[in-house]
Every structure is written in C-alpha cells, then in structure tokens.
C-alpha positions in Angstrom: 16.0 -13.7 -8.1 12.8 -14.5 -6.3 11.9 -11.6 -4.3 9.3 -10.9 -2.0 7.8 -7.5 -0.2 6.3 -7.5 3.0 3.9 -4.3 3.7 3.6 -4.1 0.0 0.7 -1.5 0.4 2.4 1.2 2.7 4.4 4.1 1.6 7.7 2.6 2.0 6.4 -1.1 -0.1 5.3 1.0 -3.0 8.6 2.8 -3.1 10.0 -0.6 -3.4 8.3 -1.2 -6.3 9.2 2.0 -7.8 13.2 1.7 -6.8 13.2 -2.0 -8.3 11.8 -1.1 -11.4 13.8 2.1 -11.6 17.2 0.0 -10.9 16.2 -2.9 -13.0 16.7 -5.1 -10.1 17.2 -8.7 -11.5 14.2 -10.4 -10.3 12.5 -13.2 -11.9 9.5 -13.3 -9.4 8.1 -10.9 -7.3 5.9 -12.1 -4.3 3.7 -9.1 -2.2 2.3 -9.8 0.9 0.3 -7.5 3.4 -2.0 -7.6 6.3 -5.6 -9.0 5.9 -6.7 -5.4 5.0 -4.3 -4.8 2.0 -4.7 -8.9 0.7 -6.2 -8.7 -2.5 -4.8 -5.2 -3.7 -3.4 -5.6 -6.8 -0.2 -3.7 -8.0 1.2 -3.2 -11.5 5.1 -4.3 -12.0 7.2 -5.1 -15.0 3.9 -4.9 -17.1 2.4 -7.8 -15.0 -0.3 -7.3 -12.3 0.4 -8.9 -9.1 -2.0 -9.7 -6.1 -1.2 -8.8 -2.4 -1.4 -12.0 -0.5 -2.1 -11.9 3.3 0.7 -12.5 5.6 0.4 -16.0 7.2 3.0 -18.3 9.3 3.8 -21.3 7.0 5.8 -22.3 4.1 5.0 -19.2 1.5 8.7 -18.3 1.4 10.4 -21.8 0.7 11.0 -20.4 -2.7 12.2 -17.1 -1.9 15.5 -15.4 -2.4 15.3 -12.3 -1.2 12.5 -10.4 1.0 12.2 -6.8 1.8 10.2 -6.1 4.9 8.5 -3.1 5.9 5.7 -3.8 8.0 6.8 -2.7 11.5 8.9 -3.8 14.3 6.1 -6.2 15.5 5.7 -8.3 12.2 9.3 -8.5 11.5 10.1 -10.1 15.0 6.9 -12.6 14.5 8.0 -13.6 11.0 11.4 -13.5 11.0 11.5 -17.4 11.4 9.2 -18.2 8.8 11.1 -15.7 6.2 14.7 -17.0 7.1 13.9 -20.7 7.5 14.5 -22.1 4.0 17.7 -19.4 3.4 16.2 -16.5 2.3 17.7 -13.2 3.2 15.8 -10.7 5.0 16.6 -7.1 4.5 14.4 -5.5 7.3 13.3 -1.9 7.3 11.9 -1.7 10.9 13.6 -1.3 14.0 13.5 -4.6 15.4 16.9 -5.8 14.8 19.1 -2.8 14.2 20.8 -3.1 17.6 21.0 -6.5 17.9 24.9 -8.0 17.6 24.1 -11.0 15.5 22.4 -8.6 12.9 24.6 -6.3 10.5 23.4 -2.7 10.2 24.1 -1.4 6.8 24.4 1.4 4.7 26.2 0.6 1.6 28.3 3.8 0.9 29.3 3.2 4.4 29.9 -0.4 5.6 28.6 -2.6 3.0 31.0 -5.3 3.8 29.1 -5.8 7.3 26.2 -7.4 5.2 28.5 -10.5 4.5 28.2 -11.7 7.9 24.8 -12.3 8.6 24.2 -15.6 11.3 20.5 -15.3 11.3 20.0 -14.6 7.6 18.7 -10.9 8.3 20.4 -7.6 7.5 18.7 -4.2 9.5 18.2 -1.3 7.4 19.0 1.9 9.3 16.8 4.7 10.7 15.9 7.1 7.8 17.5 10.2 9.8 20.8 7.9 10.5 21.0 6.6 6.8 21.4 10.4 5.4 23.8 11.5 8.5 26.5 8.6 7.9 26.2 9.1 4.3 27.6 12.7 4.6 29.7 11.8 7.7 31.7 9.0 5.8 33.8 11.3 3.7 34.6 13.6 6.9 35.7 10.8 8.6 37.9 9.7 5.9 39.9 13.0 6.4 40.0 12.9 9.8 38.3 11.0 12.9 35.0 12.6 14.0 34.9 13.2 17.6 31.4 14.2 18.3 28.6 15.6 16.1 25.4 17.5 16.9 22.5 17.3 14.7 19.1 18.9 14.3 16.4 17.3 12.0 13.7 18.8 10.3 11.6 15.7 9.5 9.0 15.4 6.9 5.1 14.2 7.7 6.2 11.4 5.2 8.3 9.9 8.1 5.1 8.8 10.1 3.5 7.4 6.5 1.2 7.9 3.9 -1.7 8.9 6.0 0.5 11.3 7.5 1.2 13.2 4.4 -2.4 13.2 3.5 -3.7 14.5 6.9 -0.9 17.4 6.6 -2.4 18.1 3.2 -6.2 18.0 4.5 -5.1 20.3 7.3 -3.6 23.0 4.9 -7.1 23.0 2.8 -9.3 22.9 6.4 -7.2 25.9 7.5 -8.0 27.8 3.9 -11.5 27.1 4.5 -11.7 28.5 8.1 -12.1 24.7 9.5 -10.8 22.8 12.7 -7.9 20.7 11.3 -8.0 17.0 11.7 -5.5 16.1 14.6 -4.7 12.3 14.2 -1.3 11.2 13.5 0.7 13.7 15.4 -0.1 14.9 18.8 -0.6 18.7 17.6 -1.4 20.0 14.1 1.5 20.0 12.0 0.1 22.6 9.4 1.8 26.2 10.2 3.7 24.4 13.1 6.8 22.4 14.4 6.5 19.4 16.9 9.5 19.0 18.7 9.0 15.3 19.2 9.5 12.3 16.8 8.8 9.3 18.6 8.4 8.8 22.4 10.3 10.4 25.2 12.9 8.0 27.1 14.0 8.2 30.6 17.0 10.6 30.1 15.0 13.5 28.2 15.8 12.2 24.5 13.2 10.4 22.3 13.5 7.3 20.8 14.7 8.7 17.5 17.0 10.7 18.7 18.3 7.6 20.7 18.5 5.7 17.5 20.7 8.4 15.9 23.3 7.9 18.7 23.2 4.3 18.8 22.9 3.4 15.1 25.6 6.0 13.9 28.1 4.1 16.3 27.3 0.8 15.1 27.5 1.9 11.6 30.6 3.5 11.4 32.6 1.2 13.9 33.1 4.4 15.8 33.2 5.9 19.3 31.7 9.3 17.9 29.5 11.0 20.4 26.2 12.0 18.6 23.7 14.9 20.4 20.2 14.8 18.3 17.1 17.0 18.3 14.6 15.8 16.3 11.7 18.0 15.1 8.9 17.1 12.6 8.3 20.0 10.6 5.3 20.7 7.7 7.5 19.9 4.8 5.4 16.7 2.7 8.4 14.4 2.1 12.5 14.3 2.3 14.1 15.0 5.9 16.7 18.0 6.3 19.2 18.0 8.9 21.5 20.7 10.3 25.1 19.0 11.2 27.6 20.2 13.4 30.8 18.1 13.4 34.1 18.3 15.5 37.2 16.7 14.0 40.3 15.5 15.6 42.3 17.9 13.1 41.2 21.1 11.6 39.9 20.5 8.1 40.1 23.1 5.2 36.9 24.0 3.6 38.5 23.0 0.4 39.3 19.4 1.3 35.9 19.1 3.0 34.0 19.9 -0.4 36.4 17.9 -2.2 35.6 15.0 -0.1 31.8 15.3 -0.5 32.2 15.9 -4.4 34.0 12.5 -4.6 31.7 10.8 -2.0 29.5 7.7 -2.8 25.9 8.7 -2.4 26.5 12.5 -2.0 25.6 15.6 -4.2 27.0 18.9 -3.1 24.8 21.9 -3.9 26.4 24.8 -2.0 26.4 28.2 -3.7 24.8 30.3 -1.2 25.4 33.5 -3.1 23.2 32.2 -5.9 20.7 31.0 -3.0 21.5 27.6 -4.0 21.3 25.0 -1.3 19.6 21.6 -0.7 15.7 21.6 0.2 13.0 18.9 0.3 10.5 20.8 -1.9 12.9 20.3 -4.8 14.5 16.9 -3.7 12.0 14.4 -3.2 12.2 11.3 -5.0 16.0 12.0 -5.5 18.5 9.5 -4.5 21.5 11.4 -3.4 22.1 12.8 -0.2 22.1 16.3 -0.9 24.9 18.8 1.4 25.3 22.5 1.3 26.0 25.3 3.8 29.0 23.9 4.3 31.2 26.4 6.5 33.7 26.3 9.3 32.2 26.6 13.0 33.3 29.8 14.3 33.3 28.3 17.9 36.0 25.4 17.4 39.1 25.5 15.3 38.3 21.6 14.7 34.5 21.9 13.9 32.5 22.6 10.7 28.7 22.7 9.8 26.8 21.8 6.9 23.2 21.2 5.9 21.8 18.2 4.3 18.6 16.9 2.8 17.6 13.3 1.5 14.2 11.6 0.6 14.0 9.7 3.6 11.1 7.3 1.9 13.7 6.6 -0.9 17.5 6.5 0.3 16.1 6.4 4.1 14.2 3.5 3.3 13.6 1.4 -0.1 16.5 2.4 -1.9 19.0 1.7 1.2 17.7 -1.7 1.3 17.7 -2.3 -2.6 21.2 -0.8 -2.7 22.0 -3.8 0.3 20.6 -6.5 -1.9 22.6 -5.5 -5.4 25.6 -5.7 -2.9 25.0 -8.9 -1.9 24.2 -10.1 -5.5 27.0 -8.5 -6.7 29.3 -10.3 -4.4 27.1 -13.4 -4.6 26.9 -12.9 -0.8 23.6 -14.8 -0.8 
C-alpha cells in the first residue's frame, strides 16, 4: 500500500505516524503533505526520514492507494478531487463530508461494512466524541434498541489541537508564578476552569459539536435514536470523558450489560467503584480502547442505565479509527 498523510505536522497527523508504526500497517511507501508553513519538516518513520511536501493541486496522488486527511474541512473539500482522481481512497478526519448521503461515516466496531460503498472514493471519520459514544452504545443496542441518550462530555484541551495543549500547560505555569495567563485558543482561561461551549452555537441553542453527536450517532448506528448532548471543555490535557444516560426498549440487568461490555470489540471495562477503580483520562491517554465504568441502573427510569466512558480522542477518536477503517478495507480487499 502506498499511503499519504495530508496534515502530517498537526497533532492528528503525528498520531497517524505513531499508529501506523504501532500496528505495522502494510505500507510500501509513505508520502507526507502539509501547508507551506510545514513543508520541509522532516519526520522519521520505519527507520527512514520523510520530508513533508507542500500540498498543491496537481497529480501528486497519481500513484497513491490510500490517503489520510486531517488538515481541516476547507482543505479536504478543496483537494478531494485531486486525491481521489486516480482511484485513491480518501479517509477524511474533518467534518467536510460526514453528513453527505454518498459518503459513509464509519466506526469499524459499529458499521465497518458501510465503508464498502463509497461512490466518491471517500470514507468519513466521525467526530471524536461520537466515536467513543457509539463504540460504547453498540453492545447495549445489541441487547435492546436504544430509544434515547443524554450525554455530557468532558473534553480535553487536545481536542483543539497541539497549540491548545501547550496553552493549558503554559497557563498553569503562569498562574503558579503569579502571572496573567495567556488566553488565545479558547474564549476563556481553561486552567482551573470549565467552559460549557465546544464549537459555535447554532440557532437551537446547541453547539455544532453537540449537533454533530446527534446527527452522526443516528447515521452510524442506522437508528432513530434521540441524542441530547452538552459538550464541556475541561482542563485535562488529553483524552475525552463522557457521562452517558441511556433509555432502552426493555429493562436491562446490570449483569447482561456488563457482560455485553466485556465482550464488545474496542471496549475495556474498568468498573470497581469500591476499590476506586474507574476510567480517568490521566491514566488512559495513548490507549486504544474506549474505557467504560460506573455502570449502574438509572433510579428515575426502569428502562434506563448510566455509565462513564473515557477514550483518547487523538488516538481512537481520530487516527486509530481511520487506520482501522483502512485495515478493514485491506482485509476485505475493498479498495
């Protein structure tokens, strides 16, 4: 496989390099693309050094089989025709094509087969918060259809990129030294604070991030599930957390729910509250699975249950999910 990464110098682009190496992805050639600012950067992969090329319109993708794009929706839209012109599969990490009817939106643990039908040569990677949510919902849906979900997210600074992570670290240092904190990447100081806004607000009072969770969950799960979300930025450095409440068509016992989670692909259960064992972003950054804990019945609804989940949104919520899509296509010769 001849593979390219668009947006190689960004946080997700760098995670692509790590994930491809970790999983020993079967590539024979790696080409890196970036903006004019990052062109010329050099990154090591597989014992060799690769120079980032400037992304330009033309025939640079003529010999490429598979392209991971993570440079923003505008870049994805502008260069999609160049990327797919000669038959390359484009796995896009932006929001550009997620809700397009002729572009599959895929989380391999949930709907891998959707990637087989891609009229435009594009497979969309969902939003990070949606990915970890649907991985956790799938084993419950297999037990009983989910009618509705309420979710509150606790999203780390890394969701806004490497510069946002650096700013959070800087803020803590500045505040410890009695200095005014630098506030650039977020509307407010994030250190020692919570910001109940991720992305811009829409006319219905929900943010775009919250509406992504509503629409993307329904598309991925092929379901009429209702989703209500409140997305919050928190001063964690990396890995998102979600508090999830689910209503199913029939009552579910905790025993069958725990067994379903334990047997689910891509899920790891950490649920021993008496021993203070539950998922936390501090300890789960860099890990592959969606980690689930605090599993309990909902006291207000006989068909309700609640749980807590944590996942590294740069890894599973971005690069790893995209690489898993590619692995599925290769395994099924779906190119």
